[in-house]
C-alpha positions as CSV (number, residue, x, y, z in Angstrom):
1,Q,0.0,0.0,0.0
2,V,1.0,3.6,-0.4
3,Q,3.2,4.9,2.4
4,L,4.6,8.4,2.9
5,V,6.9,8.9,5.9
6,E,8.1,12.3,6.8
7,S,11.2,13.0,8.9
8,G,13.6,15.8,9.7
9,G,11.4,18.1,11.8
10,G,12.4,19.7,15.0
11,L,13.0,22.8,17.0
12,V,15.1,25.5,15.3
13,Q,15.8,29.2,16.1
14,P,14.5,32.0,13.9
15,G,16.8,32.3,10.9
16,G,17.8,28.7,11.0
17,S,17.4,25.9,8.5
18,L,15.9,22.4,8.4
19,R,15.6,19.8,5.7
20,L,12.5,17.6,5.7
21,S,12.4,14.3,3.9
22,C,9.5,12.1,2.8
23,A,10.2,8.5,2.0
24,A,7.7,7.0,-0.4
25,S,6.8,3.4,-1.0
26,G,4.0,1.3,-2.5
27,F,3.7,3.2,-5.8
28,T,5.8,4.3,-8.7
29,F,7.3,7.4,-7.2
30,S,8.8,8.7,-10.4
31,S,5.4,8.8,-12.1
32,Y,3.7,11.3,-9.7
33,A,3.9,14.9,-8.8
34,M,4.4,15.4,-5.1
35,S,3.5,18.2,-2.7
36,W,4.2,19.6,0.8
37,F,1.5,21.1,3.0
38,R,1.5,22.4,6.5
39,Q,-0.9,22.9,9.3
40,A,-0.4,25.3,12.1
41,P,-2.2,24.9,15.4
42,G,-5.8,25.9,15.1
43,K,-5.5,26.6,11.4
44,E,-6.4,24.8,8.2
45,R,-3.8,22.8,6.2
46,T,-2.3,24.9,3.5
47,F,-0.2,24.4,0.4
48,V,3.6,24.9,0.7
49,A,5.3,23.6,-2.4
50,A,4.9,21.1,-5.2
51,I,7.2,19.4,-7.7
52,T,6.5,17.6,-11.0
53,N,7.3,13.9,-11.3
54,S,10.6,14.6,-13.1
55,G,11.5,17.4,-10.8
56,G,11.6,19.8,-13.7
57,N,9.0,22.2,-12.4
58,T,8.2,23.5,-9.0
59,N,5.6,25.7,-7.4
60,Y,5.6,27.5,-4.1
61,A,3.2,29.4,-1.8
62,D,4.0,33.1,-1.7
63,S,4.9,32.9,2.0
64,V,7.8,30.6,1.4
65,K,9.1,31.7,-2.0
66,G,12.8,32.4,-1.9
67,R,13.3,30.6,1.4
68,F,12.1,27.0,0.8
69,T,13.2,24.6,-2.0
70,V,11.4,21.4,-2.9
71,S,13.4,18.6,-4.6
72,R,13.2,14.9,-5.2
73,D,15.5,11.9,-5.7
74,N,13.5,9.4,-7.8
75,A,16.3,6.8,-7.4
76,K,15.7,7.0,-3.7
77,N,11.9,7.4,-3.8
78,T,12.4,10.5,-1.6
79,L,10.9,14.0,-1.5
80,Y,12.7,16.8,0.2
81,L,11.9,20.3,1.5
82,Q,14.9,22.5,2.3
83,M,13.7,25.3,4.6
84,N,16.0,28.3,5.1
85,S,15.5,31.6,7.0
86,L,12.9,30.1,9.1
87,K,10.4,32.3,10.9
88,P,8.1,31.6,13.9
89,E,5.1,31.7,11.5
90,D,6.6,28.6,9.8
91,T,5.8,26.6,12.9
92,A,3.5,23.8,11.8
93,V,3.1,20.1,11.2
94,Y,4.5,19.5,7.7
95,Y,2.9,16.8,5.5
96,C,4.0,15.3,2.2
97,A,1.2,14.3,-0.2
98,C,0.7,12.4,-3.4
99,G,-2.8,12.9,-4.7
100,S,-5.1,12.0,-1.9
101,Q,-2.4,10.1,0.1
102,W,-0.8,11.8,3.1
103,G,2.0,11.1,5.4
104,Q,1.7,11.3,9.2
105,G,3.5,14.6,9.3
106,T,6.5,16.0,11.1
107,Q,6.5,18.9,13.6
108,V,8.6,22.0,12.8
109,T,8.9,24.5,15.6
110,V,10.6,27.8,15.1
111,S,11.3,29.6,18.3
112,S,14.0,31.3,20.3
């Protein structure tokens, strides 16, 4: 069955960096576009970034443009989200997604 497992979250100070990973299994990873979403406490889940199946095209929410980079390694069936210049408002649970399939999420907390 489809499995998406996020990792790499944690506590980081404002201005710091984190790299999230999403290990995919149970489907042909290289055939599907992938996305990152996030959900802050008490708020709806919102789009963060997406990447086409080949990795040739990416798309970002305005709030993260220039700070976050989505990438993928199709040989490793893994999706990444490099997050730089983190802000307290980036605090959320981050999820990777493929169509209607979601991972369990990984917590990112940005605080001094």
